[in-house]
N, C-alpha and C positions, 0 to 999 in steps of 0.2 A: 574211588579216587580217579580223576581224569587229569591228563597233562595237556600242555600246549604241544601241538604236533608240528613236525616238520612238514612244510607245505610244498616240497619240491617234487614229490613223486606223483605221477598220475594215479588216480584212484584213491588218494589220501586227501581229505579235506581238513583244513586247519580248524582246530577246536577252539572253543571259547573258554572252557573251564580249565582251572589248574588245581593242583593239590594244595591243601592248606599246610602252612609251614609247621614243622614239628617244634616242640618246646625246647630249643637249644639256646645257649648263650654263645653266639659266635664270637670268636676272638679276631679283632681287626689286626692285619699285619702290622708288626712293630710294637704291639702292646701286650703286656702280660705274658703268661705262660703259653707256650706253643703246644697245640695238639693234644692236651690232656695231661693228667697227673696220675701217678701210680700209687698204690698202697703197698708198703713193704712188709707184707706178712702172708703166710699161707702158701709160699712157693717152695718147690723142691728144686734145688740147683743141680743141674747136670754139668759136670766139670769138663768133659771131653766128648768129641764126636762119637767115640766108641761106646759111650754110655747111653746113646739114644736107642735103647732097645725096648722090648716089651715092658709096659708099665704094670708089672705084676702086682704091686701093692695099690694100684690105682691112686696115684697122686693126681688130683684134679688139674693142677697147674704145674708144669715143669718148664724151667727156664735155663738158659746157659749164661744169662746176664740180666740184670734188672732192666726192664724196658724204659726208655726215655719218654715215650709218647703214649703209652697205653696203660689203662687201669684194668688189669686182668681180672681182678676180683669183681669189678662191675660187669665185665663181660660174662662171667659165670653166673652172677646173681640175676641179671636182667634178660638173659636169653635162654635158648633151649640147649646150650652147650653142656656136655658132660665132661669134656676134657679139653685142655689147652696145652699145646706144645709151642713154646716161644723160643725162637732162635734169633739172636741179634742180627746175624747175617747168614745168608744161605744162597746157594745157586738157584734153586727152584723149590717153592713150597709144594708144588704138585708132586715133584719127584720124592720129596721127603714124606709126604702123606701116603704115596703109593708104597714106599718102603715099610712104613708102619702099619699100613692098612690091613695086612693079613694077620697081625698079631694082637692088636689092641682089642680090648673087650668092651670099651665104653664109647659109644657114639651118640650124638654128633661130636666129632672132634675138630677142633680148629688148629691148623698149622699156620702160625703167624710169624712174620718177620718185619724188621724195620729197614732191611736192606736186602733186596733180591737182585742177584747179579746176572742171572741167566734165565729170566722168566720166559716160558715157552708159550707160543700161540699155536694155531692150527698150521699143519704142514711145517714149513721151515721158518715161519714167522717167529720173531722174538719181541718181548715186551720191554720197552724202555721205561725205567722208573727212577725217580730221584727222591730225596728226603721229602717226606710229607705225603707220599703216595701210599694208598692202602694196597698191600700185596699179601694175599692169604689164600689158603685152600681149606675146603671142608671135606671131611670124610663122613659120608652119609650112608644110612641103610634105608633105601626107599620104602621097605615094608613098614618101617616105623611110622610113616605118614600115610599108609594104605595105598601106596603107589605100586601097581602091578608091573611085571617085567615088560609088557608091551608098551607101557607109557613111560618107560625109563628115558627115552630120548627127549621127552618133554621137560625133564628137570632142568636142562640147560636153558631152555626157553623161559621157564618159570624164574630162573635166576636172573636173566636179563630183564624180565618184567619187574622183578623186585628192585633192581637198580633203577629202572625207570620210575617206579613208585617213589623211591628215595629222592631222586632228582626233582620229581614233581613237588616235593616238600621243601627242598633246599634251594632250588633255582626256579622260583616261581616266575612265570611268563617267558621263560627261556624254552626254545623249541627242542623237544626230545624225540629222538628217532631210534628205531631198532633195525639193525642190519643182520639178517640171517647169516649164520646161525648163532653168532656169539659176540656181536659188538653192540654197544650202546653209544649213541651220539648225542651231543649237546651243541645246539646251534650249528649243526651239520659237520661237526668235527668229533672224532672219536675220543671218548672220555673213559670208556671201560671196555676191557676185553675179558672173555670168559672161556675157559677150557675145561671140558668134562672128559674124564678118562676112567675106564673100568680097570678093576684089579684082576690080574691073572689068578685063576683058581678061587676067586670070591665073587661070584656073579651077584651076590646079595649086597654088594657095596659099590659105591661110586665116589670118585674124587672130583670135586668141582673147584677149579682155581679161578680167582677173581683178581684183576688188577684195575684199580679205580683211582684216577687222578683227583685228589682232594685238595691238600694244602701245598702241593708242589706246583711251581710255575713251569709251563712249557717253554718259557723264554730261555730256559737253561738247556733245552733239548737241542739235538743236532738240527740244522736247518731243514732237512728233508722231513723231519717229524713235526716241526713247528707248524707247517702248513696243513697238516692232517689231523692233529690232536689238540686237545685242550684240557683244562682242569676246572674244578669248581672255583679255585682261587682266581684263575684268570678271567672267568666269566662273571663272577659275582663280587670279587674284591674282598671276600670274607674267608678267613682262615678257620674253618670249622674244626673243632677238636676231633681227632681221629677216633677216640674211644666212643664218643657219642654217635658219630656217623656209622661206625661198625655195629654198635648195639642196635640202632634203628634199622639198618639193613637186615640184620639177622632176624629181628622181629617181623619185618615184612616178608622175608623169605619163608619163615615158618608158616605164616598165614597162607602164602601162595602154594606151598607144598601140600598143606592139609587140604586146600581146595582142589588141587590136582588129584590127590588121593580119593577125594569124595566124588570125583567124576564131573566137576563143574567145568563148563565149556567156555567160560569167560576168557580164558587164556588165548584161545584162537581169535575171538572177536577183537580183543584189545590189541593183540599183536598185529593183526591185519590192518587196523586203523593207524598204527604207528610205523608200519613197515616202509622203509625208505626205498625199497627195491621194487615195490608194486608198480607195474606199468612201465618199468625200465627195460631196455635191452641189456641183457646180462650174459656173461660168460662164466660157466661153472667148470672148474678144473677138479675132477674127481679121479685121482690116480692117473691112469693113462687116458682117461676119457675127457674130452672137452665138449661141453654142451652149450650151445648158444641159442638164445631165444628170448621171449618176453616173459618177465616174471609176473605171475598172477597171484602172488601172495603165498600164504601158508596152507599146506595140505592138511588133511584130517589126521595125519600121524606125525605132524611136526616137521615134515620135509618142505622143501621149496618147490612150488608149482611153477614149471617152465613150459610155455607154449611154443611149439615149433610147428608151424603150418597148422594141420588139423589135429596134431597130437598135443595133449595136455598131460604131463607126467610129473609125479612127485619124486624129487631127488633128495638123497640123504648124504651128508658129508661133503667134504671138498671145500675149496676156496672159491668164492664168488666175487666177481667184479662187474661194475657197470661199464658197458661198452660206450665210449664217447663218440 
């Protein structure tokens, strides 16, 4: 699958091919049901926050309220998920998944919400979301996909690539770009943020949080966000059902993770082609360090290659910005 590329960065050439559209029935704004329909069976209702403990009897789907926009049964049936924890509203799905991560027995686990109040990004960044956005976290065991400990940092990159694959199917002919380490852009604006976090005491597990603007319009966002971000609705005019979008993303992610576990190197090649930082003068803030130089793409271990004079070094972690 190939996408249309962002053509602004030096070293990236605009591509001609795009992904084929997946078999969805888009819902046009103003018509019909919004964002999907649920099935009202097979759920275990959790009545209070104090009851969100270990799922000792392994109820595959646990909810605190029936979802408005998701068919949880379809998510279980059509993806690799072994457990779904649905909360109508929460501060952060990553925080929730980290709390449950040490006790649950069945993964992959999806922590899903329809309203995230304090979504976290890298550093002090926060994720703004409104109704119609996809906000969720996955609790994963890399070994299930054959992914070794040294390739663990690449799972975040594989997640971003899977979002790119999804956008290649839903936003044909729109320019898709990847901004290391955790952003996906559509038409040069941010449409998705990803945050991967490890569990204390459980080196065999990883939480990956995803915020994807799907059926929400950024016209409702604060002015400072409107100029930087976008959504599928704003770019295509189509209100895709959230269940269908999430199912397809999970299918694409499973394929990418299995390929990563098998040692396939396509990830590096594809990322380099769509990297919006390649050739740009960038500033990387990593803790107390500030590194400024020219980005030369992705390194062999998933870090960012920055050239400073005669030195070319791979950097991991931090917040990177283009120097204007």
